[in-house]
C-alpha positions in Angstrom: -54.2 -72.0 -40.0 -55.8 -68.5 -40.7 -58.8 -68.4 -42.9 -58.6 -66.7 -46.3 -61.2 -64.0 -45.6 -62.8 -62.1 -42.7 -65.9 -60.0 -42.1 -65.6 -56.6 -40.6 -67.2 -57.8 -37.4 -64.7 -60.7 -37.1 -61.8 -58.3 -37.4 -63.4 -55.9 -35.0 -63.8 -58.7 -32.4 -60.3 -60.1 -33.0 -58.5 -56.8 -32.5 -61.0 -55.2 -30.0 -61.7 -52.2 -32.2 -65.1 -51.0 -33.4 -66.3 -51.6 -37.0 -66.4 -47.8 -37.3 -62.7 -47.7 -36.5 -62.0 -50.2 -39.3 -64.1 -48.2 -41.7 -62.1 -45.1 -40.7 -58.9 -47.0 -41.6 -60.4 -47.8 -44.9 -61.2 -44.1 -45.5 -57.6 -43.3 -44.7 -56.4 -45.8 -47.3 -54.9 -48.2 -44.8 -57.2 -51.1 -45.6 -58.8 -52.0 -49.0 -61.3 -54.9 -48.6 -63.1 -56.5 -51.5 -66.8 -55.7 -51.7 -69.7 -57.9 -52.5 -72.7 -55.6 -52.6 -72.6 -53.8 -49.2 -70.5 -56.5 -47.6 -66.8 -56.0 -47.0 -64.6 -59.0 -47.3 -61.1 -58.6 -45.8 -58.2 -60.7 -46.9 -55.4 -62.2 -44.7 -53.2 -59.3 -45.8 -55.9 -56.9 -44.6 -55.9 -58.7 -41.3 -52.1 -58.4 -41.0 -52.3 -54.7 -41.9 -54.9 -54.1 -39.1 -52.7 -56.0 -36.7 -49.8 -53.7 -37.6 -52.0 -50.6 -37.3 -53.2 -51.6 -33.9 -49.6 -52.4 -32.8 -48.4 -49.1 -34.2 -51.1 -47.2 -32.3 -50.0 -48.9 -29.1 -46.4 -47.8 -29.8 -47.6 -44.3 -30.3 -47.2 -44.1 -34.0 -49.6 -41.9 -36.0 -51.8 -43.5 -38.6 -49.7 -41.8 -41.3 -46.5 -43.2 -39.8 -48.0 -46.7 -39.7 -49.3 -46.3 -43.3 -45.8 -45.3 -44.5 -44.2 -48.3 -42.8 -46.8 -50.8 -44.0 -46.6 -49.5 -47.6 -42.8 -50.2 -47.5 -43.4 -53.9 -47.1 -42.6 -56.0 -50.2 -42.8 -59.7 -49.6 -40.4 -60.7 -52.4 -37.7 -58.1 -51.5 -35.3 -57.1 -48.7 -37.4 -55.3 -46.1 -34.5 -53.9 -44.1 -35.5 -50.3 -45.1 -38.9 -50.9 -43.6 -37.4 -52.3 -40.4 -34.9 -49.5 -40.2 -37.7 -46.9 -40.5 -39.6 -48.7 -37.8 -36.6 -48.8 -35.5 -36.1 -45.0 -36.1 -39.8 -44.4 -35.2 -39.5 -46.6 -32.0 -36.3 -44.7 -30.9 -38.0 -41.4 -31.6 -41.0 -42.4 -29.5 -38.7 -43.7 -26.7 -36.9 -40.3 -26.7 -40.1 -38.4 -26.4 -41.5 -40.6 -23.6 -38.2 -40.3 -21.7 -38.4 -36.5 -22.0 -42.0 -36.6 -20.8 -41.0 -38.8 -17.9 -38.3 -36.3 -16.9 -40.9 -33.5 -17.1 -43.4 -35.4 -15.0 -40.8 -36.2 -12.3 -39.8 -32.5 -12.2 -43.5 -31.5 -11.9 -44.1 -34.1 -9.1 -41.1 -32.7 -7.2 -42.5 -29.1 -7.5 -45.9 -30.3 -6.4 -44.3 -32.1 -3.4 -42.5 -28.9 -2.4 -45.7 -26.7 -2.8 -47.7 -29.2 -0.7 -45.0 -29.1 2.0 -44.9 -25.3 2.0 -48.7 -25.2 2.3 -48.8 -27.8 5.1 -46.0 -25.8 6.9 -48.0 -22.5 6.5 -51.1 -24.2 7.9 -49.1 -25.6 10.8 -47.7 -22.1 11.6 -51.2 -20.6 11.5 -52.4 -23.1 14.0 -49.4 -22.3 16.2 -47.9 -25.8 15.9 
């Protein structure tokens, strides 16, 4: 069972991010820990938010996109609008990646052709 509170170093270790990264997310309004003097105390909800931020980053979402989606969450209500928005963002990211993949494949083809022409020119210079 997850514990009720976490230190910044525990969260950093759990999610393989730096404490500086976590403080940055705080500055951006993504996390809002309690404070006892200089010590930050993160709740289970903060831990879940950090998990979603890290996952969103892996999916290619901006911090602002992750924040928008996280803020839509309402535990006592229907969260289908949140899920629909996430699906839309995922599909948009997939479309962009597929477009980039097409561009990369085209560029690789052009590089192969340029390499072949250069190799042929070298061979002709050597009289082969």
